C-alpha positions as CSV (number, residue, x, y, z in Angstrom):
1,M,0.0,0.0,0.0
2,P,1.6,3.3,-1.1
3,A,2.4,5.8,1.6
4,P,0.2,8.9,1.7
5,P,1.7,12.0,0.3
6,E,3.5,14.1,2.8
7,K,2.0,17.4,3.8
8,P,4.2,20.4,3.3
9,S,5.8,21.5,6.5
10,A,5.1,25.0,8.0
11,A,8.6,26.1,6.7
12,T,7.8,25.2,3.1
13,R,4.1,26.1,3.0
14,T,3.3,29.3,1.0
15,P,1.9,31.9,3.4
16,P,-1.6,33.3,2.5
17,E,-0.1,36.7,1.9
18,L,2.2,35.4,-0.8
19,E,-0.6,33.5,-2.4
20,A,-2.5,36.7,-2.8
21,V,0.6,38.5,-4.2
22,V,1.6,36.0,-6.8
23,P,-1.5,36.5,-9.1
24,A,-1.1,40.3,-8.9
25,S,2.5,40.0,-10.0
26,V,1.5,37.8,-12.9
27,R,-1.0,40.3,-14.0
28,R,1.5,43.1,-13.9
29,S,4.0,41.0,-15.9
30,R,1.3,40.4,-18.5
31,L,0.5,44.1,-18.6
32,R,4.1,44.9,-19.2
33,A,4.4,42.3,-21.9
34,A,1.5,44.0,-23.8
35,P,2.5,46.4,-26.6
36,R,3.2,50.0,-25.4
37,W,0.4,51.4,-27.5
38,V,-2.0,49.1,-25.7
39,R,-0.9,50.3,-22.3
40,R,-1.2,53.9,-23.4
41,A,-4.7,53.3,-24.7
42,V,-6.1,51.8,-21.5
43,G,-6.6,55.2,-19.7
44,P,-8.3,57.1,-22.6
45,L,-10.6,54.1,-23.4
46,L,-11.6,53.7,-19.8
47,L,-12.5,57.4,-19.7
48,L,-14.6,57.2,-22.8
49,V,-16.5,54.2,-21.5
50,L,-17.3,55.9,-18.2
51,W,-18.2,59.1,-20.1
52,Q,-20.6,57.2,-22.4
53,V,-22.2,55.3,-19.4
54,F,-22.8,58.5,-17.5
55,S,-24.3,60.1,-20.6
56,A,-26.6,57.1,-21.4
57,T,-27.8,56.8,-17.8
58,G,-28.6,60.5,-17.5
59,V,-26.0,61.3,-14.9
60,L,-24.4,63.7,-17.3
61,D,-26.8,66.3,-18.8
62,P,-26.4,66.4,-22.6
63,D,-26.9,70.2,-22.5
64,V,-23.8,70.4,-20.3
65,L,-21.6,68.0,-22.2
66,A,-22.6,65.9,-25.2
67,S,-21.9,62.1,-25.2
68,P,-19.0,60.6,-27.1
69,G,-21.4,59.1,-29.6
70,T,-22.9,62.5,-30.3
71,I,-19.5,64.1,-30.6
72,A,-18.3,61.5,-33.0
73,R,-21.4,62.0,-35.2
74,A,-20.8,65.8,-35.2
75,G,-17.1,65.3,-36.1
76,A,-18.1,63.0,-39.0
77,D,-20.6,65.6,-40.3
78,L,-18.0,68.4,-40.1
79,M,-15.5,66.2,-42.0
80,A,-18.0,65.1,-44.6
81,D,-19.0,68.7,-45.6
82,G,-15.4,69.9,-45.6
83,T,-15.8,72.4,-42.7
84,L,-13.4,70.8,-40.4
85,P,-10.5,70.1,-42.9
86,T,-10.7,73.7,-44.1
87,A,-10.5,75.0,-40.5
88,M,-7.7,72.7,-39.7
89,G,-5.7,73.9,-42.7
90,V,-6.1,77.5,-41.7
91,S,-5.1,76.9,-38.1
92,L,-2.2,74.8,-39.0
93,Q,-0.9,77.4,-41.4
94,R,-1.0,80.0,-38.6
95,V,0.9,77.8,-36.3
96,V,3.6,76.9,-38.9
97,V,4.2,80.5,-39.9
98,G,4.3,81.7,-36.2
99,L,6.6,78.8,-35.2
100,L,9.0,79.6,-38.0
101,L,9.1,83.3,-37.3
102,G,9.4,82.9,-33.5
103,G,11.9,80.1,-33.9
104,V,14.2,82.3,-36.0
105,I,13.9,85.2,-33.7
106,G,14.3,83.2,-30.5
107,T,17.2,81.2,-31.7
108,A,19.1,84.2,-33.2
109,L,18.8,86.1,-29.9
110,A,19.9,83.1,-27.9
111,L,23.0,82.6,-30.1
112,V,23.9,86.3,-29.7
113,S,23.4,86.2,-26.0
114,G,24.8,82.8,-25.3
115,L,28.0,83.0,-27.4
116,S,29.1,86.5,-26.4
117,R,29.3,88.2,-23.0
118,L,28.7,91.5,-24.8
119,G,25.6,90.0,-26.5
120,E,24.3,88.8,-23.2
121,D,24.6,92.3,-21.7
122,L,22.8,93.8,-24.6
123,V,20.1,91.2,-25.2
124,D,19.4,89.1,-22.1
125,A,18.1,91.8,-19.7
126,T,15.6,93.1,-22.4
127,V,14.3,89.6,-23.2
128,Q,13.9,88.7,-19.6
129,M,12.0,91.9,-18.9
130,L,9.7,91.3,-21.9
131,R,9.2,87.6,-20.9
132,T,7.6,88.6,-17.6
133,V,4.8,90.5,-19.5
134,P,1.9,88.2,-20.1
135,W,1.9,87.8,-23.8
136,V,-1.8,87.2,-23.9
137,G,-2.3,90.7,-22.6
138,L,-0.6,92.0,-25.7
139,I,-3.6,91.0,-27.9
140,P,-5.2,94.5,-27.8
141,L,-2.0,96.2,-28.7
142,F,-1.4,93.7,-31.6
143,I,-4.9,94.4,-32.9
144,I,-4.2,98.2,-32.8
145,W,-0.8,97.8,-34.4
146,L,-1.4,95.0,-36.9
147,G,-5.2,95.2,-37.5
148,I,-7.6,92.3,-37.3
149,G,-6.3,90.0,-40.0
150,E,-3.8,87.2,-39.8
151,A,-0.9,89.3,-38.6
152,P,-1.8,89.7,-34.9
153,K,-2.6,86.0,-34.6
154,V,0.8,85.0,-36.1
155,A,2.6,87.6,-34.1
156,L,1.1,86.2,-30.9
157,I,2.2,82.7,-31.7
158,A,5.7,83.9,-32.7
159,L,6.1,85.9,-29.4
160,G,5.3,82.9,-27.3
161,V,7.5,80.6,-29.3
162,A,10.5,83.0,-29.3
163,F,10.7,83.2,-25.5
164,H,10.7,79.4,-25.0
165,L,13.3,78.8,-27.6
166,Y,15.5,81.7,-26.3
167,L,15.5,80.4,-22.8
168,N,16.3,76.8,-23.7
169,V,18.9,77.5,-26.4
170,Y,20.6,80.0,-24.2
171,A,20.7,77.6,-21.3
172,G,21.9,74.8,-23.6
173,I,24.8,76.9,-24.9
174,R,25.8,78.1,-21.4
175,G,25.4,74.5,-20.1
176,V,28.1,73.0,-22.3
177,D,30.7,71.2,-20.3
178,A,33.9,73.3,-20.0
179,Q,36.0,70.2,-20.3
180,L,34.6,69.7,-23.8
181,I,35.7,73.2,-24.6
182,E,39.2,72.5,-23.3
183,A,39.3,69.2,-25.3
184,G,38.3,71.1,-28.5
185,T,40.9,73.7,-27.9
186,S,43.6,71.0,-27.5
187,L,42.5,69.5,-30.8
188,G,43.2,72.8,-32.5
189,F,39.7,74.2,-32.9
190,G,39.5,78.0,-33.2
191,R,36.6,80.1,-31.9
192,W,34.2,79.2,-34.7
193,G,35.4,75.6,-34.8
194,L,34.5,75.3,-31.1
195,V,31.1,76.9,-31.8
196,R,30.4,74.6,-34.7
197,H,31.7,71.3,-33.4
198,V,31.3,71.6,-29.6
199,V,29.0,74.3,-28.4
200,L,26.1,73.9,-30.9
201,P,25.9,70.1,-30.7
202,G,26.1,70.4,-26.9
203,A,23.2,72.9,-27.0
204,L,21.1,70.8,-29.3
205,P,19.3,68.8,-26.5
206,G,18.2,72.1,-24.9
207,A,17.1,73.4,-28.3
208,M,14.9,70.3,-28.8
209,T,13.4,70.7,-25.4
210,G,12.6,74.3,-26.2
211,L,11.0,73.3,-29.5
212,R,8.6,71.0,-27.7
213,Y,7.7,73.7,-25.2
214,S,7.3,76.1,-28.1
215,L,4.9,73.9,-29.9
216,A,2.7,73.6,-26.8
217,T,2.8,77.4,-26.5
218,A,2.0,77.9,-30.2
219,W,-1.2,75.9,-29.9
220,L,-2.2,77.8,-26.8
221,A,-1.5,81.1,-28.5
222,L,-3.5,79.9,-31.4
223,V,-6.6,79.3,-29.2
224,F,-6.4,82.8,-27.8
225,G,-5.7,84.4,-31.2
226,E,-8.6,82.6,-33.0
227,S,-11.0,83.5,-30.2
228,I,-10.7,87.1,-31.1
229,N,-11.8,88.5,-34.5
230,A,-11.3,85.2,-36.4
231,D,-13.3,84.5,-39.5
232,A,-11.8,81.0,-40.2
233,G,-10.0,78.3,-38.3
234,I,-10.8,75.9,-35.5
235,G,-11.3,78.8,-33.0
236,F,-13.9,80.3,-35.3
237,L,-15.8,77.0,-35.3
238,M,-15.7,77.0,-31.5
239,N,-17.0,80.5,-31.3
240,Q,-19.9,79.7,-33.6
241,A,-20.7,76.5,-31.6
242,R,-20.7,78.5,-28.4
243,E,-23.4,80.9,-29.8
244,F,-25.7,77.9,-30.4
245,F,-24.7,75.9,-27.3
246,R,-23.2,73.1,-29.5
247,T,-21.1,71.4,-26.9
248,D,-20.5,68.5,-29.3
249,V,-18.8,70.8,-31.9
250,I,-16.8,72.5,-29.2
251,V,-15.4,69.2,-28.0
252,V,-14.7,68.2,-31.6
253,C,-12.6,71.3,-31.9
254,L,-10.8,70.7,-28.7
255,V,-10.0,67.1,-29.8
256,V,-8.6,68.5,-33.0
257,Y,-6.4,70.9,-31.1
258,A,-5.2,68.0,-29.0
259,F,-4.6,65.8,-32.0
260,L,-2.6,68.4,-33.9
261,G,-0.6,69.2,-30.8
262,L,0.1,65.6,-30.1
263,T,1.1,64.9,-33.7
264,A,3.5,67.8,-33.7
265,D,5.0,66.6,-30.4
266,V,5.5,63.1,-31.8
267,I,7.3,64.5,-34.9
268,V,9.6,66.5,-32.7
269,R,10.4,63.5,-30.5
270,I,11.2,61.4,-33.5
271,L,13.5,64.2,-34.8
272,E,15.0,64.4,-31.3
273,R,15.9,60.7,-31.3
274,L,17.4,61.0,-34.8
275,L,19.5,64.0,-34.0
276,L,20.6,62.9,-30.5
277,Q,21.6,59.3,-31.2
278,W,25.0,60.1,-29.8
279,R,23.6,61.0,-26.4
280,P,22.7,58.0,-24.2
281,T,19.7,58.7,-21.9
282,F,17.6,56.8,-19.4
283,T,14.4,55.5,-21.0
284,G,12.7,53.9,-18.0
285,Q,12.4,50.3,-16.9
């Protein structure tokens, strides 16, 4: 007759606390094994589901905020009749022009101030003083100076972009390791050789960070600019929807703003990885 199986001793038996922890760790490992885009989509999808449930059960008044289904139908209608693509094109053009103009101004001022002590004395104090002025408060002056056309909207975007790029490019230049300058000098680089091969590459990470901040500021400035005296663009659609209490159209415009901003940020991050392959960084665990 075979001997009965031995019961595990108290020393080898798994405590109840560990038995409860093991399944949780397994679930976490499965979640980490999922593709990154799946993990990123969990939060937004959960929010949409809760939003739709609250709207369908009457917890959320449709006059206060339309349901996701209603918003999706409104977006489809605006895409079908060409209203939304036209507005997106106008707004995107404003952002691109303002970004280019502000980027050139901000980067040029940062180079003058960062590469020369004399340039710093002449430029930095003025820029820092102007930076403390809320640029949104300059809208009335821009309208007086530039009229009510495209110029004040582009100028507002360019102003916000220029300050962010100036600060980050200037900090990037002044943050270059002095040992790299000494190494470049020992290799025979002159002043402009050091600027080209040491200082500017060293300042590039700061410039890319400034570009990301500038993009966010550009979309924010666009919202303010298009909310005043606009006859086209996403902000113009929002103003029209506000007059008729169309919360679905307002949310569609907000989603478009978010989508365009996120797309621009993704492009900059891809460009950042391509340009900064030489710079090892921590990417998380």
